C-alpha positions as CSV (number, residue, x, y, z in Angstrom):
1,M,46.3,-225.2,-128.6
2,Y,44.1,-222.4,-126.9
3,G,43.0,-224.1,-123.8
4,K,46.4,-224.9,-123.2
5,G,48.0,-222.8,-123.5
6,V,46.1,-220.2,-122.2
7,E,45.3,-223.0,-119.0
8,I,49.8,-224.2,-118.8
9,G,51.1,-220.0,-119.8
10,F,52.7,-220.7,-122.9
11,H,54.1,-218.4,-125.3
12,W,51.0,-215.9,-126.6
13,I,51.4,-217.0,-130.1
14,C,50.3,-220.7,-129.0
15,P,46.8,-219.5,-128.0
16,V,46.6,-217.0,-131.0
17,F,47.8,-220.6,-133.4
18,G,45.2,-222.2,-132.2
19,M,42.3,-219.7,-132.2
20,G,43.8,-219.3,-135.7
21,F,43.1,-222.9,-136.6
22,M,39.3,-223.6,-134.9
23,A,38.2,-220.2,-137.0
24,F,39.8,-221.3,-140.1
25,G,38.4,-224.9,-139.1
26,F,34.7,-223.4,-138.7
27,T,34.6,-221.0,-141.6
28,A,36.2,-223.1,-144.5
29,S,33.3,-226.3,-143.2
30,S,30.1,-223.6,-143.5
31,I,31.5,-223.4,-146.9
32,I,31.9,-226.7,-147.9
33,A,28.0,-227.0,-146.5
34,E,27.1,-224.2,-148.6
35,T,29.1,-225.3,-151.6
36,Y,27.8,-228.8,-151.6
37,I,24.3,-227.3,-151.2
38,L,24.5,-225.2,-153.4
39,D,25.4,-227.8,-156.4
40,S,23.9,-230.7,-155.8
41,Y,20.3,-228.7,-154.9
42,R,19.6,-225.6,-157.0
43,A,16.3,-225.3,-156.6
44,V,16.0,-225.5,-152.7
45,A,19.7,-223.6,-152.5
46,P,17.8,-220.4,-151.1
47,E,16.1,-222.4,-148.5
48,S,18.9,-225.3,-147.0
49,L,21.2,-222.2,-147.0
50,V,19.0,-219.9,-144.7
51,L,18.6,-223.2,-142.8
52,I,21.8,-223.7,-142.4
53,N,22.6,-220.1,-141.1
54,I,19.6,-220.5,-138.4
55,F,21.4,-223.3,-137.5
56,R,24.6,-222.3,-137.6
57,N,24.0,-218.6,-135.3
58,L,22.1,-221.3,-132.6
59,I,25.0,-223.3,-132.2
60,G,26.4,-219.4,-131.5
61,M,24.3,-218.2,-129.3
62,T,24.3,-222.0,-127.3
63,F,27.9,-221.4,-127.4
64,V,27.4,-217.9,-125.9
65,F,25.5,-219.2,-123.3
66,A,27.1,-222.6,-122.0
67,V,31.3,-221.9,-122.9
68,Q,31.7,-220.0,-119.4
69,P,30.0,-222.2,-117.1
70,W,31.6,-225.2,-118.9
71,L,35.1,-223.2,-119.0
72,I,34.7,-222.9,-115.0
73,H,33.4,-226.4,-114.4
74,S,36.4,-228.1,-116.5
75,G,39.1,-225.5,-116.7
76,Y,40.0,-223.7,-120.1
77,G,42.3,-227.6,-121.8
78,N,39.5,-229.1,-120.4
79,A,36.9,-227.5,-122.2
80,Y,39.3,-227.1,-125.2
81,I,40.4,-230.2,-125.5
82,Q,36.2,-231.3,-125.3
83,M,35.3,-228.4,-127.6
84,M,37.7,-229.8,-130.2
85,T,36.5,-233.3,-129.4
86,V,32.6,-232.0,-130.3
87,G,34.2,-230.6,-133.6
88,L,36.6,-233.0,-135.1
89,I,33.2,-235.8,-134.8
90,A,31.6,-233.3,-136.4
91,H,34.2,-233.0,-139.1
92,L,34.6,-236.3,-140.0
93,T,31.4,-236.6,-141.7
94,V,33.1,-235.5,-144.7
95,I,34.2,-239.0,-145.0
96,P,30.5,-240.6,-145.4
97,M,30.0,-238.5,-147.4
98,M,33.1,-238.9,-149.7
99,I,32.0,-242.0,-149.6
100,W,28.1,-242.6,-149.7
101,G,27.3,-238.8,-150.9
102,K,26.7,-240.1,-155.1
103,R,24.4,-242.7,-153.4
104,L,22.4,-240.4,-150.8
105,R,21.5,-238.2,-153.7
106,A,20.5,-240.7,-155.8
107,M,18.4,-242.0,-152.6
108,T,16.8,-238.8,-152.4
109,A,16.3,-237.5,-156.2
110,E,12.8,-238.6,-156.4
111,R,12.1,-236.7,-153.1
112,Y,13.7,-233.6,-154.5
113,L,12.1,-233.2,-158.0
114,R,8.8,-233.4,-156.1
115,M,10.3,-230.2,-154.5
116,V,11.1,-228.5,-157.2
117,D,7.6,-229.8,-158.7
118,A,5.4,-228.5,-156.2
119,S,8.1,-225.2,-156.1
120,G,7.2,-224.3,-160.0
121,I,10.7,-224.2,-161.1
122,P,11.3,-225.8,-164.3
123,R,13.0,-228.7,-163.9
124,E,16.5,-227.2,-166.6
125,F,16.8,-224.9,-163.1
126,A,17.3,-227.9,-161.0
């Protein structure tokens, strides 16, 4: 909505709603990922949250340097459609996690418990 709205010259409300949808989606996905880590892997949650924040900040830094040349080359409409496609693919990973997430956690349980034992945290807190 944002890219095409700006490119075509729609009313200002169109880009505002587009940015709002985008901000809500990325904020919600970050909160969902952090909640999943906290619920599933409590003992290593602090390290995992640091890793998530590093990854999120690297993406933000990359966008600062990459978006302007991308907009110049592709135009607002096409660049934001491409960004939407990348974001949609990233957000659709929730579907396999809903289907196979329990199996994935079961497969990683032994490795997780080894990490807990190595950290010195009692298993009751894991």
